[in-house]
C-alpha positions in Angstrom: -4.7 13.9 -14.7 -4.3 13.8 -11.0 -1.0 12.9 -9.5 -2.3 12.4 -5.9 -5.3 10.9 -4.3 -6.5 10.5 -0.8 -8.3 8.0 1.4 -9.6 7.9 5.0 -7.8 5.4 7.3 -10.2 2.7 8.4 -8.6 2.8 11.9 -7.8 6.4 12.9 -10.0 8.3 10.5 -7.1 10.5 9.2 -7.1 11.6 5.6 -4.0 10.1 3.9 -2.6 11.5 0.7 -1.0 9.0 -1.7 0.8 9.4 -5.0 -0.9 7.9 -8.0 0.9 5.7 -10.5 -1.2 6.2 -13.6 0.9 3.8 -15.6 -0.1 0.9 -13.4 -3.5 0.5 -15.0 -7.1 1.6 -14.5 -7.8 -0.7 -11.5 -5.2 -1.0 -8.8 -5.1 -2.5 -5.3 -2.2 -2.5 -2.8 -1.6 -2.6 0.9 -0.2 0.4 2.7 0.3 1.1 6.4 -1.2 4.3 7.7 1.6 6.8 8.4 -0.4 8.1 11.5 -1.4 4.9 13.3 0.4 2.1 11.3 -2.8 0.2 10.6 -2.7 -1.8 7.3 -5.1 -0.5 4.7 -6.0 -2.0 1.3 -5.9 0.9 -1.1 -8.1 0.8 -4.1 -7.6 3.0 -7.1 -9.9 3.2 -10.1 -9.3 5.4 -13.1 -12.2 5.7 -15.6 -12.0 6.3 -19.4 -12.4 10.1 -18.8 -9.4 10.2 -16.4 -11.5 10.6 -13.2 -9.8 8.9 -10.3 -11.5 7.3 -7.3 -9.4 6.2 -4.3 -10.6 4.5 -1.1 -9.1 2.4 1.6 -10.4 -0.4 3.8 -8.9 -2.4 6.6 -6.8 -5.4 5.7 
């Protein structure tokens, strides 16, 4: 399984790599500030039954 995922910052457009906590469940949501522009993004993580991971962010 993947240990990292990435999303595109809703404000500056940079690709941000984030560590994945696979023990936190199949559907996760948390707020993280972009390390480039400090914009708050809501990060969504979905892990399906086959282990495929989908990560995306949207502005808070």
